[in-house]
C-alpha positions as CSV (number, residue, x, y, z in Angstrom):
1,M,0.2,-118.8,57.0
2,K,2.7,-116.1,56.2
3,R,1.0,-115.3,53.0
4,T,-2.4,-115.0,54.9
5,I,-0.9,-112.6,57.4
6,S,0.7,-110.6,54.6
7,T,-2.6,-110.4,52.8
8,L,-4.4,-109.3,55.9
9,M,-1.8,-106.6,56.6
10,L,-2.1,-105.4,53.0
11,C,-5.9,-105.3,53.3
12,L,-5.6,-103.3,56.6
13,V,-3.2,-100.8,55.0
14,C,-5.7,-100.4,52.1
15,V,-8.6,-99.8,54.4
16,L,-6.7,-97.3,56.5
17,G,-5.6,-95.5,53.4
18,A,-9.1,-95.4,52.1
19,V,-10.3,-93.9,55.4
20,A,-7.6,-91.3,55.4
21,A,-8.4,-90.4,51.8
22,K,-12.0,-89.8,52.7
23,A,-11.2,-87.7,55.8
24,P,-11.9,-84.0,55.0
25,A,-8.8,-81.8,54.8
26,R,-8.5,-79.3,57.6
27,Q,-8.8,-75.7,56.5
28,Y,-6.6,-72.8,57.5
29,Y,-7.9,-69.5,58.7
30,Q,-6.5,-66.0,58.8
31,I,-8.1,-63.4,61.0
32,K,-7.1,-59.8,60.2
33,I,-7.8,-57.1,62.7
34,Y,-7.7,-53.5,61.6
35,H,-6.9,-51.2,64.4
36,L,-8.2,-47.7,63.7
37,K,-7.9,-44.3,65.3
38,T,-10.9,-42.5,63.6
39,A,-14.3,-43.1,62.2
40,A,-13.0,-41.8,58.9
41,Q,-10.4,-44.7,58.8
42,Q,-13.1,-47.2,59.6
43,Q,-15.2,-45.9,56.7
44,R,-12.2,-46.2,54.3
45,V,-11.4,-49.8,55.5
46,T,-15.0,-50.9,55.3
47,A,-15.4,-49.4,51.8
48,F,-12.2,-51.2,50.7
49,L,-13.4,-54.5,52.1
50,K,-16.8,-54.2,50.6
51,D,-16.0,-52.9,47.1
52,A,-12.5,-54.4,46.4
53,W,-11.3,-57.0,48.9
54,L,-14.3,-59.4,49.2
55,P,-15.0,-59.4,45.4
56,A,-11.3,-60.1,44.7
57,L,-11.2,-63.0,47.2
58,H,-14.4,-64.4,45.6
59,R,-12.6,-64.3,42.2
60,A,-9.6,-66.0,43.8
61,G,-11.8,-69.0,44.9
62,I,-12.5,-67.9,48.5
63,P,-16.3,-67.6,48.7
64,Q,-17.0,-67.3,52.4
65,V,-15.3,-64.2,54.0
66,G,-16.5,-62.7,57.3
67,V,-16.3,-59.0,58.1
68,F,-17.3,-57.9,61.6
69,T,-17.1,-55.0,64.0
70,P,-17.4,-55.0,67.8
71,V,-20.9,-54.8,69.2
72,T,-19.6,-52.0,71.3
73,Q,-16.6,-50.2,69.8
74,D,-13.7,-48.9,71.9
75,T,-13.3,-45.4,70.7
76,A,-9.6,-45.5,71.6
77,D,-9.1,-48.5,69.4
78,L,-11.7,-48.9,66.7
79,R,-11.6,-52.3,65.1
80,V,-12.7,-54.3,62.0
81,Y,-12.3,-58.1,62.0
82,V,-11.9,-60.1,58.8
83,L,-12.1,-63.9,58.8
84,M,-10.8,-65.8,55.7
85,P,-10.7,-69.6,55.2
86,F,-8.2,-71.3,53.0
87,R,-8.5,-74.9,51.8
88,D,-4.7,-75.4,52.2
89,L,-1.4,-73.5,52.6
90,D,-0.9,-73.3,48.9
91,Q,-4.1,-71.3,48.4
92,F,-2.9,-68.9,51.2
93,S,0.6,-68.5,49.8
94,K,-0.6,-67.7,46.3
95,L,-3.2,-65.1,47.3
96,E,-0.9,-62.1,47.3
97,S,0.3,-62.8,43.8
98,K,-3.3,-63.3,42.5
99,L,-4.4,-60.0,44.0
100,A,-1.3,-58.3,42.5
101,A,-2.4,-59.6,39.1
102,D,-6.1,-58.8,39.5
103,K,-6.5,-55.5,37.6
104,T,-10.1,-55.1,38.8
105,F,-8.9,-55.3,42.4
106,Q,-6.1,-52.8,41.8
107,A,-8.6,-50.4,40.3
108,D,-11.4,-50.9,42.8
109,G,-9.0,-50.7,45.8
110,K,-6.7,-47.9,44.5
111,E,-7.7,-45.3,47.1
112,Y,-6.8,-47.7,49.9
113,L,-3.8,-49.4,48.2
114,D,-2.1,-46.2,47.2
115,A,-2.7,-44.3,50.5
116,V,0.1,-42.0,51.4
117,Y,2.2,-42.3,54.6
118,N,0.5,-39.3,56.3
119,N,-3.0,-40.3,55.5
120,T,-3.2,-44.0,56.2
121,P,-6.4,-46.0,56.3
122,F,-5.5,-47.8,59.5
123,A,-3.3,-47.4,62.6
124,R,-2.1,-51.0,62.7
125,L,-2.9,-54.3,61.2
126,E,-2.9,-57.5,63.2
127,S,-2.9,-61.0,61.7
128,I,-3.7,-64.4,63.4
129,F,-3.2,-67.7,61.5
130,L,-5.0,-70.9,62.5
131,R,-5.5,-74.5,61.5
132,A,-9.0,-76.0,61.9
133,F,-9.6,-78.6,64.5
134,E,-10.0,-82.2,63.6
135,G,-13.4,-82.2,65.1
136,M,-14.6,-79.4,62.7
137,P,-12.2,-79.4,59.8
138,M,-14.1,-76.9,57.7
139,L,-15.8,-73.5,58.3
140,A,-19.6,-73.4,58.5
141,A,-21.9,-70.5,57.7
142,P,-24.2,-70.0,60.7
143,Q,-27.9,-70.9,60.4
144,L,-29.5,-67.8,61.9
145,T,-32.8,-66.1,61.2
146,S,-32.5,-62.6,62.6
147,P,-31.3,-59.6,60.7
148,K,-27.5,-59.2,60.6
149,S,-27.9,-56.0,62.6
150,E,-29.2,-58.0,65.6
151,R,-26.8,-61.0,65.5
152,V,-24.0,-61.5,67.9
153,Y,-20.9,-63.5,67.0
154,E,-18.7,-64.4,69.8
155,L,-15.0,-64.9,69.1
156,R,-13.1,-66.5,72.0
157,S,-9.4,-67.1,72.6
158,Y,-8.3,-69.7,75.2
159,E,-4.6,-69.4,76.2
160,G,-2.8,-72.4,77.8
161,P,-0.3,-72.1,80.6
162,T,2.2,-74.2,78.5
163,E,2.2,-75.9,75.1
164,K,1.4,-79.2,76.8
165,Y,-1.7,-77.7,78.5
166,F,-2.7,-76.1,75.3
167,R,-2.6,-79.4,73.4
168,N,-4.6,-80.9,76.3
169,K,-7.4,-78.3,75.7
170,V,-7.4,-79.0,72.0
171,Q,-7.8,-82.6,72.8
172,M,-10.7,-81.8,75.1
173,F,-12.5,-80.1,72.2
174,N,-11.7,-83.0,69.8
175,Q,-11.5,-86.3,71.5
176,G,-13.3,-85.1,74.6
177,D,-16.1,-83.8,72.3
178,E,-16.5,-80.4,73.7
179,I,-17.4,-79.5,70.1
180,G,-20.2,-82.0,70.3
181,I,-21.7,-80.3,73.3
182,F,-21.7,-76.9,71.6
183,K,-23.3,-78.6,68.6
184,K,-25.9,-80.3,70.7
185,L,-26.9,-77.0,72.3
186,G,-27.2,-75.1,69.1
187,F,-24.2,-72.7,69.4
188,N,-23.9,-72.4,65.6
189,A,-20.2,-72.5,65.5
190,V,-18.4,-71.0,62.5
191,F,-15.0,-72.5,63.2
192,Y,-12.6,-73.9,65.8
193,G,-8.9,-73.5,65.3
194,E,-5.4,-73.9,66.7
195,V,-3.4,-70.7,66.5
196,I,-0.2,-71.4,64.7
197,A,0.9,-67.7,64.4
198,G,-0.3,-65.0,66.7
199,S,0.6,-62.7,69.6
200,H,-1.0,-64.7,72.4
201,M,0.3,-68.2,71.9
202,P,-0.2,-71.0,72.9
203,N,-3.9,-70.5,72.3
204,L,-6.9,-71.7,70.3
205,M,-9.8,-69.7,69.0
206,Y,-13.4,-70.4,68.0
207,M,-16.5,-68.5,67.0
208,T,-20.1,-69.2,68.0
209,T,-23.1,-67.2,66.7
210,F,-26.5,-66.2,68.0
211,N,-29.6,-64.4,66.7
212,N,-29.3,-61.8,69.5
213,N,-27.6,-61.3,72.8
214,E,-30.5,-62.7,74.8
215,E,-30.1,-65.9,72.9
216,R,-26.4,-65.9,73.5
217,E,-26.9,-65.5,77.3
218,A,-29.5,-68.3,77.3
219,H,-27.1,-70.7,75.4
220,W,-24.2,-70.1,77.8
221,K,-26.5,-70.7,80.8
222,A,-27.6,-74.0,79.3
223,F,-24.0,-74.9,78.6
224,G,-23.0,-74.3,82.2
225,A,-25.8,-76.6,83.4
226,D,-25.4,-79.3,80.8
227,P,-24.6,-82.7,82.3
228,D,-22.2,-83.7,79.5
229,W,-20.2,-80.5,80.1
230,K,-20.2,-81.1,83.8
231,K,-18.9,-84.6,83.3
232,L,-16.2,-83.5,80.8
233,S,-15.0,-80.5,82.8
234,G,-14.8,-82.7,85.9
235,I,-12.2,-85.1,84.3
236,E,-9.0,-84.6,86.3
237,S,-6.7,-84.8,83.2
238,Y,-8.5,-81.8,81.7
239,K,-8.0,-79.6,84.8
240,N,-6.1,-76.2,84.6
241,N,-5.6,-76.3,80.8
242,V,-6.8,-72.7,80.3
243,S,-4.9,-69.8,81.9
244,H,-6.7,-66.9,80.2
245,I,-9.8,-66.3,78.2
246,D,-10.6,-63.3,75.9
247,K,-14.0,-62.9,74.3
248,F,-15.0,-60.5,71.6
249,L,-18.7,-59.8,70.8
250,L,-18.9,-59.0,67.2
251,R,-21.6,-58.1,64.6
252,P,-21.4,-58.9,60.9
253,E,-21.3,-56.2,58.4
254,S,-24.2,-56.1,55.9
255,F,-22.0,-57.3,53.1
256,S,-20.3,-60.1,55.1
257,D,-20.6,-63.6,53.7
258,L,-20.9,-65.1,57.2
């Protein structure tokens, strides 16, 4: 009898191990936000990203990089957003050394990389680091049909009142299947992620995409009326888990991979 129990336990461990092995690894994401003072700075950053940065990241094994600008720029704080996925922390930690050894990158990006202190290409650089949700462990390129010049990508940040409330909201997306509701309604999500380093923690961020703004408005109207969402948002244990929401409407650059 003891041998039978031991055998069953061993089999269970093997099955659980096999399931864990098959589970896709959760990616990490870095969002860089270039804060710019002038149109000339924006042109310099965009040229650097197009001609040097993206090609270098592709050579480093990062094939899907998103570059976006706000649909409506704030002239007092021009911005360029860059989204980079990493398969693991090791790939992220080795990127700088790979770029330093990439002679093509150093040559193509020389004007930006060697900028002098009184003629800088940006005012400030912001970085946000995230880990993908269990419910969507890998980034997905959106399936859209409109020209990139018409598309609207919505980047949202949900802040929690405390770390516990934040974890609760993450659980709502994963175990509560808020991700599934977005998928069912065709929101074309690029990623969902927990922010593990940023300036507005505790928070999560995600990006949904649309062919145009009219489609975006129609999707959010459908989301608000969806019975699955009404049921999920009505669950008492998920109440009050978001204290602040920021949303950024972005448009992909013509050379963006996403």
